[in-house]
Structures are given as structure tokens and as C-alpha cells.
PAFI-558056 format. One record per residue: residue number from 1; residue in one letter; chain; x, y, z of N, C-alpha, C in turn. Coordinates in steps of 0.001 Angstrom, whole numbers, plus 500000, padded with zeros to 6 digits. Example, Ala and Ser with C-alpha at 12.3 -4.5 7.8 and 13.67 -1.06 7.14 Angstrom:
# residues 2
+-------+------+------+--------+--------+--------+--------+--------+--------+--------+--------+--------+
! torba ! guke ! zalo !   n_xx !   n_yy !   n_zz !  ca_xx !  ca_yy !  ca_zz !   c_xx !   c_yy !   c_zz !
+-------+------+------+--------+--------+--------+--------+--------+--------+--------+--------+--------+
!     1 !    a !    A ! 513190 ! 494310 ! 507800 ! 512300 ! 495500 ! 507800 ! 513200 ! 496700 ! 507800 !
!     2 !    s !    A ! 512850 ! 497750 ! 507080 ! 513670 ! 498940 ! 507140 ! 512900 ! 500030 ! 507870 !
+-------+------+------+--------+--------+--------+--------+--------+--------+--------+--------+--------+
//
This chain:
# residues 177
+-------+------+------+--------+--------+--------+--------+--------+--------+--------+--------+--------+
! torba ! guke ! zalo !   n_xx !   n_yy !   n_zz !  ca_xx !  ca_yy !  ca_zz !   c_xx !   c_yy !   c_zz !
+-------+------+------+--------+--------+--------+--------+--------+--------+--------+--------+--------+
!     1 !    m !    A ! 500599 ! 498435 ! 500043 ! 500109 ! 500052 ! 499869 ! 500642 ! 501365 ! 499697 !
!     2 !    s !    A ! 500638 ! 502175 ! 499356 ! 501399 ! 503304 ! 499117 ! 501182 ! 504872 ! 500007 !
!     3 !    v !    A ! 501693 ! 505516 ! 500546 ! 501892 ! 506183 ! 501099 ! 500687 ! 507474 ! 500638 !
!     4 !    n !    A ! 500487 ! 507400 ! 499415 ! 498932 ! 508529 ! 498783 ! 497503 ! 507664 ! 499310 !
!     5 !    e !    A ! 497583 ! 506419 ! 499591 ! 496669 ! 505920 ! 499684 ! 495975 ! 505512 ! 501080 !
!     6 !    t !    A ! 497066 ! 506138 ! 502044 ! 497144 ! 506390 ! 503426 ! 496182 ! 507523 ! 503904 !
!     7 !    i !    A ! 496852 ! 508069 ! 503823 ! 497145 ! 509541 ! 503814 ! 495875 ! 510462 ! 503139 !
!     8 !    p !    A ! 494780 ! 510939 ! 503554 ! 493519 ! 511477 ! 502845 ! 494079 ! 512611 ! 502290 !
!     9 !    k !    A ! 493409 ! 513258 ! 501395 ! 493825 ! 513889 ! 500563 ! 493191 ! 515681 ! 501715 !
!    10 !    s !    A ! 492515 ! 515569 ! 502382 ! 492261 ! 516588 ! 503407 ! 491701 ! 516112 ! 504606 !
!    11 !    r !    A ! 491566 ! 516652 ! 505543 ! 491536 ! 516542 ! 506746 ! 490030 ! 515119 ! 506699 !
!    12 !    v !    A ! 489137 ! 515660 ! 506499 ! 487694 ! 514652 ! 506742 ! 487238 ! 514632 ! 505309 !
!    13 !    n !    A ! 487262 ! 512924 ! 504967 ! 486478 ! 512737 ! 503816 ! 486102 ! 511700 ! 503832 !
!    14 !    i !    A ! 484354 ! 512455 ! 503217 ! 483328 ! 511571 ! 503284 ! 483219 ! 510459 ! 502019 !
!    15 !    t !    A ! 483335 ! 509190 ! 502209 ! 482916 ! 508695 ! 500936 ! 481298 ! 507970 ! 501246 !
!    16 !    y !    A ! 481054 ! 508159 ! 499619 ! 479560 ! 507455 ! 499985 ! 479630 ! 506161 ! 498587 !
!    17 !    d !    A ! 479089 ! 504982 ! 499325 ! 479094 ! 503543 ! 498159 ! 478001 ! 504241 ! 497675 !
!    18 !    m !    A ! 477151 ! 504565 ! 496103 ! 476011 ! 503962 ! 495476 ! 476128 ! 502711 ! 494480 !
!    19 !    d !    A ! 474949 ! 502509 ! 494695 ! 474417 ! 501242 ! 493441 ! 474354 ! 502188 ! 492051 !
!    20 !    v !    A ! 475293 ! 502367 ! 491007 ! 474307 ! 502444 ! 489696 ! 474665 ! 501470 ! 488951 !
!    21 !    s !    A ! 473757 ! 501036 ! 488319 ! 473355 ! 500298 ! 487107 ! 474092 ! 498529 ! 487581 !
!    22 !    g !    A ! 473774 ! 498568 ! 488785 ! 474165 ! 497210 ! 489266 ! 475601 ! 497442 ! 490415 !
!    23 !    t !    A ! 476319 ! 498361 ! 489726 ! 477780 ! 498222 ! 489910 ! 477825 ! 498989 ! 491592 !
!    24 !    k !    A ! 478672 ! 498651 ! 492251 ! 478815 ! 499552 ! 493476 ! 479935 ! 500549 ! 493435 !
!    25 !    q !    A ! 479824 ! 502331 ! 493349 ! 480874 ! 503121 ! 493146 ! 480962 ! 503721 ! 494298 !
!    26 !    a !    A ! 481738 ! 504069 ! 494542 ! 482304 ! 504755 ! 495716 ! 482279 ! 506185 ! 495303 !
!    27 !    k !    A ! 481694 ! 507206 ! 496091 ! 481583 ! 509000 ! 495536 ! 482361 ! 509527 ! 496603 !
!    28 !    e !    A ! 483073 ! 510343 ! 496479 ! 483368 ! 510758 ! 497936 ! 482920 ! 512554 ! 497718 !
!    29 !    l !    A ! 482305 ! 512750 ! 498782 ! 481277 ! 513737 ! 499099 ! 482221 ! 514942 ! 499460 !
!    30 !    p !    A ! 482172 ! 516238 ! 498868 ! 482910 ! 517566 ! 499682 ! 482487 ! 517197 ! 501205 !
!    31 !    l !    A ! 482863 ! 517881 ! 502111 ! 482180 ! 517923 ! 503565 ! 481834 ! 519945 ! 503636 !
!    32 !    k !    A ! 480760 ! 520505 ! 503974 ! 480274 ! 521466 ! 503717 ! 479499 ! 521584 ! 505341 !
!    33 !    q !    A ! 479763 ! 522487 ! 505957 ! 479081 ! 523117 ! 507421 ! 478592 ! 524409 ! 507417 !
!    34 !    l !    A ! 477572 ! 524524 ! 507931 ! 476887 ! 526079 ! 507966 ! 476559 ! 525666 ! 509594 !
!    35 !    v !    A ! 477625 ! 526889 ! 510154 ! 477383 ! 527207 ! 511289 ! 476420 ! 528102 ! 511711 !
!    36 !    i !    A ! 475677 ! 528068 ! 512222 ! 474872 ! 529349 ! 512948 ! 475184 ! 530102 ! 514465 !
!    37 !    g !    A ! 475129 ! 531273 ! 514177 ! 475829 ! 531784 ! 515878 ! 475786 ! 532800 ! 515910 !
!    38 !    d !    A ! 475407 ! 533685 ! 517119 ! 475901 ! 535011 ! 517230 ! 477823 ! 535678 ! 518435 !
!    39 !    f !    A ! 477881 ! 535570 ! 516825 ! 479585 ! 535247 ! 517469 ! 479995 ! 536711 ! 518254 !
!    40 !    s !    A ! 479169 ! 537654 ! 517765 ! 479791 ! 538993 ! 517813 ! 478997 ! 539576 ! 519182 !
!    41 !    q !    A ! 478595 ! 538821 ! 520161 ! 477444 ! 539454 ! 521270 ! 476697 ! 540590 ! 520686 !
!    42 !    g !    A ! 475712 ! 539840 ! 519134 ! 475225 ! 541392 ! 519429 ! 475472 ! 542758 ! 518978 !
!    43 !    s !    A ! 476827 ! 542842 ! 518573 ! 477575 ! 543957 ! 518528 ! 477417 ! 544241 ! 516500 !
!    44 !    s !    A ! 477078 ! 542972 ! 516013 ! 477391 ! 542988 ! 514774 ! 476513 ! 544321 ! 513941 !
!    45 !    k !    A ! 476621 ! 544448 ! 512723 ! 475913 ! 545427 ! 511749 ! 474613 ! 544666 ! 511303 !
!    46 !    e !    A ! 474904 ! 543426 ! 511649 ! 473442 ! 542603 ! 510979 ! 472599 ! 542168 ! 511726 !
!    47 !    k !    A ! 473013 ! 542625 ! 512793 ! 471835 ! 541943 ! 513964 ! 470477 ! 542603 ! 514284 !
!    48 !    s !    A ! 470211 ! 543833 ! 513324 ! 468448 ! 544393 ! 513310 ! 468313 ! 543848 ! 511777 !
!    49 !    l !    A ! 468933 ! 542306 ! 510914 ! 468090 ! 542249 ! 509541 ! 467530 ! 540610 ! 510200 !
!    50 !    e !    A ! 467073 ! 540136 ! 510028 ! 465954 ! 538805 ! 509744 ! 466959 ! 537907 ! 509307 !
!    51 !    l !    A ! 466968 ! 536897 ! 509914 ! 468393 ! 535811 ! 509968 ! 468491 ! 534620 ! 508527 !
!    52 !    a !    A ! 467458 ! 535206 ! 507884 ! 467230 ! 534842 ! 506669 ! 467867 ! 536123 ! 505390 !
!    53 !    n !    A ! 467712 ! 536956 ! 506075 ! 468360 ! 538125 ! 504998 ! 470006 ! 538507 ! 505796 !
!    54 !    r !    A ! 470360 ! 537743 ! 506319 ! 472451 ! 537910 ! 506440 ! 472911 ! 537659 ! 505564 !
!    55 !    k !    A ! 474009 ! 538039 ! 505536 ! 475007 ! 537760 ! 504569 ! 475480 ! 536090 ! 505225 !
!    56 !    v !    A ! 475826 ! 535456 ! 504247 ! 476489 ! 534058 ! 504684 ! 477738 ! 534166 ! 504557 !
!    57 !    y !    A ! 478671 ! 534276 ! 505574 ! 479916 ! 534252 ! 504997 ! 481197 ! 533043 ! 505173 !
!    58 !    e !    A ! 481539 ! 533239 ! 503985 ! 482422 ! 531327 ! 503734 ! 483921 ! 532190 ! 503868 !
!    59 !    i !    A ! 484467 ! 531380 ! 505467 ! 485401 ! 532044 ! 506555 ! 486306 ! 530321 ! 505995 !
!    60 !    e !    A ! 487899 ! 531162 ! 505227 ! 488840 ! 530306 ! 505243 ! 489996 ! 531020 ! 505926 !
!    61 !    s !    A ! 490973 ! 530101 ! 506317 ! 492442 ! 530298 ! 506658 ! 493068 ! 532051 ! 506763 !
!    62 !    n !    A ! 493106 ! 532108 ! 505480 ! 493094 ! 533571 ! 504905 ! 492158 ! 534879 ! 504706 !
!    63 !    n !    A ! 490560 ! 534865 ! 505034 ! 490191 ! 536068 ! 504999 ! 489370 ! 535936 ! 506572 !
!    64 !    l !    A ! 490104 ! 535355 ! 507529 ! 489031 ! 535774 ! 508729 ! 489530 ! 537079 ! 509415 !
!    65 !    d !    A ! 491080 ! 537455 ! 508613 ! 490678 ! 539171 ! 509183 ! 489729 ! 540188 ! 508516 !
!    66 !    s !    A ! 489369 ! 539464 ! 507046 ! 488715 ! 540495 ! 506277 ! 487398 ! 540379 ! 506702 !
!    67 !    v !    A ! 486740 ! 539367 ! 506888 ! 485619 ! 538963 ! 507470 ! 485447 ! 539667 ! 509285 !
!    68 !    m !    A ! 485658 ! 539301 ! 509825 ! 485802 ! 539848 ! 511285 ! 485884 ! 541380 ! 511239 !
!    69 !    q !    A ! 486894 ! 542214 ! 510610 ! 486747 ! 543601 ! 510025 ! 485590 ! 543848 ! 509358 !
!    70 !    e !    A ! 484761 ! 542848 ! 508543 ! 483660 ! 543228 ! 507879 ! 481933 ! 543374 ! 508808 !
!    71 !    m !    A ! 482476 ! 542237 ! 509935 ! 481695 ! 542208 ! 510578 ! 481280 ! 543351 ! 511684 !
!    72 !    g !    A ! 482531 ! 544152 ! 511596 ! 482418 ! 544782 ! 512923 ! 482000 ! 544538 ! 513977 !
!    73 !    i !    A ! 482356 ! 542990 ! 514394 ! 482390 ! 542774 ! 516728 ! 483167 ! 543955 ! 517052 !
!    74 !    q !    A ! 482835 ! 543646 ! 518022 ! 483158 ! 544718 ! 519576 ! 482669 ! 543879 ! 520568 !
!    75 !    l !    A ! 483751 ! 543503 ! 521641 ! 483761 ! 542814 ! 522912 ! 483775 ! 543782 ! 523712 !
!    76 !    d !    A ! 482306 ! 543885 ! 524744 ! 481904 ! 545085 ! 525867 ! 481667 ! 544687 ! 526781 !
!    77 !    i !    A ! 482662 ! 544605 ! 527557 ! 482968 ! 543546 ! 528750 ! 482868 ! 544608 ! 529774 !
!    78 !    n !    A ! 482333 ! 544172 ! 531182 ! 482897 ! 544986 ! 532627 ! 484340 ! 544582 ! 534281 !
!    79 !    v !    A ! 485057 ! 544560 ! 533428 ! 486190 ! 544097 ! 534726 ! 487027 ! 544657 ! 535832 !
!    80 !    e !    A ! 487071 ! 544029 ! 536416 ! 487910 ! 544652 ! 537589 ! 489112 ! 545605 ! 537202 !
!    81 !    n !    A ! 488978 ! 546974 ! 538179 ! 490078 ! 547637 ! 537854 ! 491633 ! 547535 ! 538988 !
!    82 !    h !    A ! 492425 ! 546735 ! 538466 ! 493523 ! 546696 ! 539061 ! 494386 ! 547558 ! 538880 !
!    83 !    v !    A ! 494402 ! 548756 ! 538398 ! 495473 ! 550068 ! 538093 ! 494843 ! 550770 ! 538509 !
!    84 !    e !    A ! 493598 ! 551168 ! 539387 ! 492891 ! 552135 ! 540434 ! 491893 ! 550985 ! 541224 !
!    85 !    p !    A ! 492113 ! 550551 ! 542109 ! 490838 ! 549583 ! 542777 ! 490144 ! 550345 ! 543642 !
!    86 !    a !    A ! 490249 ! 550941 ! 543678 ! 489532 ! 552427 ! 544417 ! 487987 ! 552842 ! 542997 !
!    87 !    s !    A ! 488286 ! 552741 ! 542356 ! 487595 ! 553416 ! 540723 ! 486566 ! 552580 ! 541074 !
!    88 !    g !    A ! 486412 ! 550450 ! 541257 ! 485452 ! 549415 ! 541633 ! 486126 ! 548968 ! 539803 !
!    89 !    v !    A ! 485153 ! 549199 ! 538754 ! 484948 ! 548298 ! 537480 ! 484796 ! 549186 ! 536320 !
!    90 !    l !    A ! 485762 ! 548317 ! 535619 ! 486324 ! 549158 ! 534220 ! 484880 ! 548569 ! 533144 !
!    91 !    n !    A ! 484685 ! 549447 ! 532277 ! 483691 ! 549294 ! 531490 ! 484307 ! 549254 ! 530132 !
!    92 !    v !    A ! 484813 ! 548430 ! 529654 ! 485830 ! 547806 ! 527926 ! 484930 ! 547749 ! 526946 !
!    93 !    k !    A ! 485454 ! 548636 ! 526120 ! 484914 ! 548518 ! 524891 ! 485785 ! 547918 ! 523758 !
!    94 !    i !    A ! 486520 ! 546804 ! 523330 ! 487397 ! 546220 ! 522535 ! 486741 ! 546362 ! 520488 !
!    95 !    p !    A ! 486899 ! 546382 ! 519680 ! 486949 ! 546619 ! 518484 ! 487808 ! 545169 ! 518295 !
!    96 !    l !    A ! 487139 ! 544117 ! 517865 ! 487701 ! 542738 ! 517183 ! 488159 ! 543081 ! 515937 !
!    97 !    k !    A ! 489009 ! 543115 ! 515315 ! 488929 ! 543418 ! 513263 ! 489674 ! 542758 ! 513279 !
!    98 !    s !    A ! 490641 ! 541875 ! 513708 ! 491722 ! 541047 ! 513457 ! 492150 ! 540109 ! 514288 !
!    99 !    m !    A ! 492670 ! 539193 ! 513914 ! 492960 ! 538060 ! 515136 ! 494466 ! 538966 ! 515605 !
!   100 !    k !    A ! 494648 ! 539973 ! 515235 ! 495630 ! 540540 ! 516113 ! 495179 ! 541675 ! 516822 !
!   101 !    s !    A ! 493230 ! 541540 ! 517261 ! 492953 ! 542347 ! 518083 ! 492685 ! 541064 ! 519742 !
!   102 !    f !    A ! 493665 ! 540332 ! 519311 ! 493497 ! 539817 ! 520501 ! 494708 ! 539463 ! 521233 !
!   103 !    n !    A ! 495632 ! 540125 ! 520910 ! 497367 ! 540473 ! 520959 ! 497187 ! 541237 ! 522451 !
!   104 !    p !    A ! 497807 ! 540668 ! 523383 ! 497507 ! 541892 ! 525097 ! 497888 ! 542986 ! 524829 !
!   105 !    n !    A ! 498875 ! 543511 ! 523900 ! 499213 ! 545320 ! 523541 ! 498287 ! 545887 ! 522483 !
!   106 !    s !    A ! 497587 ! 544719 ! 521507 ! 496498 ! 545793 ! 521152 ! 495198 ! 545724 ! 522175 !
!   107 !    i !    A ! 495057 ! 544876 ! 522974 ! 493965 ! 545041 ! 524310 ! 494307 ! 546487 ! 524604 !
!   108 !    a !    A ! 495747 ! 546468 ! 525094 ! 495753 ! 547349 ! 526032 ! 495957 ! 548777 ! 525408 !
!   109 !    q !    A ! 495845 ! 548383 ! 523729 ! 496116 ! 550308 ! 523245 ! 494120 ! 550646 ! 523210 !
!   110 !    n !    A ! 493555 ! 549635 ! 523415 ! 491727 ! 549856 ! 523859 ! 491577 ! 550352 ! 524750 !
!   111 !    i !    A ! 492426 ! 550751 ! 525995 ! 491659 ! 550867 ! 527489 ! 492689 ! 551728 ! 528020 !
!   112 !    p !    A ! 492136 ! 553271 ! 528117 ! 493076 ! 554086 ! 528031 ! 493889 ! 554186 ! 529732 !
!   113 !    e !    A ! 493302 ! 553343 ! 530404 ! 494356 ! 553367 ! 531509 ! 495671 ! 552088 ! 531403 !
!   114 !    l !    A ! 495075 ! 551173 ! 530496 ! 496148 ! 550971 ! 530064 ! 496954 ! 551002 ! 529147 !
!   115 !    s !    A ! 497150 ! 552121 ! 528542 ! 497066 ! 552652 ! 527178 ! 498262 ! 553792 ! 528389 !
!   116 !    k !    A ! 497779 ! 554142 ! 528978 ! 498950 ! 555172 ! 529645 ! 500018 ! 554579 ! 530122 !
!   117 !    l !    A ! 499813 ! 553537 ! 531176 ! 500672 ! 552787 ! 531454 ! 501598 ! 552007 ! 530587 !
!   118 !    l !    A ! 501048 ! 551969 ! 529483 ! 501978 ! 551598 ! 528241 ! 503439 ! 552737 ! 527461 !
!   119 !    k !    A ! 502092 ! 553872 ! 527625 ! 503326 ! 555045 ! 527586 ! 504122 ! 555253 ! 528536 !
!   120 !    v !    A ! 503980 ! 555019 ! 529793 ! 505329 ! 555298 ! 531548 ! 505996 ! 554166 ! 530773 !
!   121 !    k !    A ! 505756 ! 552942 ! 530180 ! 506932 ! 551728 ! 530378 ! 508091 ! 552402 ! 529235 !
!   122 !    e !    A ! 507228 ! 552747 ! 528178 ! 507834 ! 553692 ! 527306 ! 508516 ! 554502 ! 527200 !
!   123 !    l !    A ! 508304 ! 555308 ! 527642 ! 509359 ! 556367 ! 529139 ! 510282 ! 556220 ! 529161 !
!   124 !    l !    A ! 509986 ! 554532 ! 530545 ! 510564 ! 554860 ! 531296 ! 512139 ! 553631 ! 530765 !
!   125 !    k !    A ! 511595 ! 553129 ! 529324 ! 512870 ! 552112 ! 527994 ! 513592 ! 553447 ! 528144 !
!   126 !    e !    A ! 512871 ! 554392 ! 527665 ! 514269 ! 555365 ! 527264 ! 514970 ! 555903 ! 527933 !
!   127 !    y !    A ! 514002 ! 556053 ! 529122 ! 515264 ! 556606 ! 530570 ! 516211 ! 555709 ! 531252 !
!   128 !    i !    A ! 516247 ! 554436 ! 531269 ! 516838 ! 553150 ! 531154 ! 518293 ! 553720 ! 529889 !
!   129 !    s !    A ! 517513 ! 553906 ! 528717 ! 518758 ! 554023 ! 527323 ! 519341 ! 555634 ! 527546 !
!   130 !    l !    A ! 518925 ! 555872 ! 528088 ! 519816 ! 557327 ! 528435 ! 520440 ! 557470 ! 529129 !
!   131 !    i !    A ! 520592 ! 556932 ! 530663 ! 521071 ! 556752 ! 531654 ! 522159 ! 555870 ! 531321 !
!   132 !    d !    A ! 521882 ! 554590 ! 530803 ! 523218 ! 553660 ! 530255 ! 524059 ! 554264 ! 529298 !
!   133 !    n !    A ! 523803 ! 555476 ! 528172 ! 524363 ! 556027 ! 527177 ! 524803 ! 557170 ! 527324 !
!   134 !    n !    A ! 524888 ! 558062 ! 528497 ! 525108 ! 559400 ! 529392 ! 525902 ! 559210 ! 530567 !
!   135 !    r !    A ! 527113 ! 558939 ! 530689 ! 528093 ! 558844 ! 531720 ! 527716 ! 560314 ! 532753 !
!   136 !    k !    A ! 527093 ! 561491 ! 531794 ! 527097 ! 563152 ! 532590 ! 525732 ! 562922 ! 533147 !
!   137 !    f !    A ! 524601 ! 562886 ! 532530 ! 523570 ! 562423 ! 533048 ! 523408 ! 560964 ! 534228 !
!   138 !    r !    A ! 523704 ! 559895 ! 533859 ! 524061 ! 559342 ! 535482 ! 524497 ! 559685 ! 536281 !
!   139 !    n !    A ! 525290 ! 560968 ! 536204 ! 525564 ! 561386 ! 537393 ! 525264 ! 562001 ! 537832 !
!   140 !    l !    A ! 524587 ! 562842 ! 537003 ! 523482 ! 563810 ! 537444 ! 522692 ! 563515 ! 538427 !
!   141 !    v !    A ! 521824 ! 562306 ! 537379 ! 520915 ! 561035 ! 538509 ! 520817 ! 560710 ! 539613 !
!   142 !    n !    A ! 522209 ! 560346 ! 540007 ! 522847 ! 559744 ! 541363 ! 522507 ! 560336 ! 542068 !
!   143 !    n !    A ! 523460 ! 561874 ! 541851 ! 523507 ! 563209 ! 542262 ! 522297 ! 563235 ! 543350 !
!   144 !    l !    A ! 521463 ! 563938 ! 542609 ! 519508 ! 564076 ! 542661 ! 519065 ! 562971 ! 543355 !
!   145 !    s !    A ! 519197 ! 561959 ! 542892 ! 519351 ! 560879 ! 543575 ! 519395 ! 560352 ! 545718 !
!   146 !    a !    A ! 520743 ! 560687 ! 545725 ! 521425 ! 560801 ! 547094 ! 521044 ! 561620 ! 547797 !
!   147 !    s !    A ! 520562 ! 563143 ! 547270 ! 520160 ! 564565 ! 548292 ! 518652 ! 564216 ! 548083 !
!   148 !    p !    A ! 517839 ! 564137 ! 549123 ! 516530 ! 564212 ! 549430 ! 516007 ! 565405 ! 549259 !
!   149 !    e !    A ! 516777 ! 566570 ! 549482 ! 516034 ! 567898 ! 549489 ! 516512 ! 568126 ! 547842 !
!   150 !    s !    A ! 517234 ! 568093 ! 546918 ! 516958 ! 567957 ! 545565 ! 516437 ! 567290 ! 545032 !
!   151 !    l !    A ! 516370 ! 566039 ! 545585 ! 514668 ! 565332 ! 544712 ! 513544 ! 565717 ! 545236 !
!   152 !    e !    A ! 513226 ! 566054 ! 546700 ! 512062 ! 566877 ! 547113 ! 511799 ! 568164 ! 545949 !
!   153 !    s !    A ! 512707 ! 569014 ! 545498 ! 512759 ! 570131 ! 544773 ! 512048 ! 569764 ! 543364 !
!   154 !    l !    A ! 512893 ! 568508 ! 543253 ! 512379 ! 568328 ! 541775 ! 511073 ! 567647 ! 541733 !
!   155 !    i !    A ! 510426 ! 566641 ! 542707 ! 509039 ! 566627 ! 542883 ! 507923 ! 567849 ! 542584 !
!   156 !    q !    A ! 508344 ! 569095 ! 543357 ! 507567 ! 569804 ! 543659 ! 507151 ! 570633 ! 542304 !
!   157 !    q !    A ! 508854 ! 570509 ! 541833 ! 508768 ! 571678 ! 540503 ! 507742 ! 570376 ! 539121 !
!   158 !    l !    A ! 507826 ! 569441 ! 539671 ! 507232 ! 568528 ! 537930 ! 505490 ! 568501 ! 538347 !
!   159 !    k !    A ! 504673 ! 569052 ! 537957 ! 503239 ! 568523 ! 538291 ! 502894 ! 568189 ! 536943 !
!   160 !    l !    A ! 501390 ! 566891 ! 537321 ! 500952 ! 566355 ! 535992 ! 499647 ! 567167 ! 535790 !
!   161 !    d !    A ! 499748 ! 567901 ! 534076 ! 498697 ! 568284 ! 533291 ! 498201 ! 567322 ! 533474 !
!   162 !    d !    A ! 496924 ! 567860 ! 532557 ! 495343 ! 567311 ! 532463 ! 496111 ! 566675 ! 531155 !
!   163 !    n !    A ! 496993 ! 567051 ! 530291 ! 497374 ! 566182 ! 529507 ! 498522 ! 565368 ! 529305 !
!   164 !    s !    A ! 498632 ! 564362 ! 530441 ! 499234 ! 562861 ! 531093 ! 500540 ! 563312 ! 530969 !
!   165 !    g !    A ! 500762 ! 565280 ! 530941 ! 502795 ! 564768 ! 530355 ! 503074 ! 565492 ! 531789 !
!   166 !    y !    A ! 504375 ! 565681 ! 532208 ! 505200 ! 566140 ! 533217 ! 505614 ! 567805 ! 532268 !
!   167 !    r !    A ! 505293 ! 568766 ! 533132 ! 505549 ! 570039 ! 532959 ! 506200 ! 570955 ! 534065 !
!   168 !    i !    A ! 507420 ! 571347 ! 533803 ! 508325 ! 572053 ! 534812 ! 507839 ! 573440 ! 534749 !
!   169 !    e !    A ! 507107 ! 573953 ! 536853 ! 506715 ! 575139 ! 536470 ! 507253 ! 576157 ! 536890 !
!   170 !    n !    A ! 508694 ! 575904 ! 536855 ! 509708 ! 577154 ! 536999 ! 509838 ! 577572 ! 535279 !
!   171 !    s !    A ! 509635 ! 576682 ! 534671 ! 510339 ! 577443 ! 533372 ! 509723 ! 578002 ! 532930 !
!   172 !    p !    A ! 510802 ! 579496 ! 532217 ! 509740 ! 580279 ! 531379 ! 509127 ! 579681 ! 530196 !
!   173 !    e !    A ! 509561 ! 579097 ! 529887 ! 508698 ! 578721 ! 528311 ! 507785 ! 577386 ! 528558 !
!   174 !    n !    A ! 507554 ! 576912 ! 529959 ! 506731 ! 576237 ! 530446 ! 506491 ! 574760 ! 529375 !
!   175 !    k !    A ! 507426 ! 574508 ! 528690 ! 507527 ! 573694 ! 527939 ! 507572 ! 572338 ! 528180 !
!   176 !    e !    A ! 507053 ! 570525 ! 527721 ! 506324 ! 569634 ! 528464 ! 508029 ! 569377 ! 527926 !
!   177 !    v !    A ! 508300 ! 568727 ! 529394 ! 509843 ! 567557 ! 529823 ! 509174 ! 565979 ! 528785 !
+-------+------+------+--------+--------+--------+--------+--------+--------+--------+--------+--------+
//
């Protein structure tokens, strides 16, 4: 028996033995499935249409992202707020436009509280690379952190504004730092 006869052409092969003019013939049938369900949790654009009038999507591995985009799926959930536990529950709305929408960074970009934390993370990465690459700056930061008075003075000068940026109050131009 050859390898081609033992391995099926596709994952699922359905054969049907039929009787044609007294001889048995094996007929191979294609497997097609229709799955009906509300996979968008009611957020699809077509939710107002009758079931008979809704579009049938043919989903394959290469068109899944475009089907998700076309359906306009959005996930609306309430989650516990671990960033600010005192504020209770977060109402999160995440558009699911492709399989990349399930990536943790993509999810975080759609939640304002987590998006701000990602920006802080990027700023810290830049700060660390700046300290590693600049000896003068590293010495300045070490001197600043060694002196409680100068550290307190810097904290007083930096104030969080409404745009989530730090501003130096004593600066004549009051530019963002």
C-alpha cells in the first residue's frame, strides 16, 4: 500500500457507496458546514436583519481578518480595575477587527488606563537607555537621588497636567519635558 493511499487528501473525507446500474461505486463527498451563531455578542452590523436576510460568510484561513473587519465585532465587558482598585469596575469596549486584536498589546491600546501605563513603560525604557549611554546624565541622576532636598525640589517642580504630561512650573517657556 502506497503512502498516497493511506493519507487522505483533506482532513475529513466522506465517501458514499452508491449503486449505479448494479455496480457499486464509491463517491467522495465534500464536507461543507453551515454554523449559525451570534459570535459578535449582538454587536454585529447585521443584528437588526432577519436571519434569512443576513449574509453568509465563507471563512477560510486567509480571509478571517477581513470577515472580522466586515462584521464590525466589538467586545463590551466589565472587568475589575486593577490599576485603580478604588474606582471599581472598568467598562471595556474592544473592537475585534482581526486576530491581532487578541494580542495583549492591542487590547491594552483600547483601554485608556492601560494605554497610559504602556506610555509610561516606553518613557522608562527611554530613560534607562539614556542613563546607560550618558555618563554625565547618570552622575546627575545619582547626585539627585542621593540628596533628599534636591529630589523633593524636583518633585515639587514636576506637576501632572490634564494632558498626562509633566511640566516644569519654574520654566519660562513651560514646555513639556
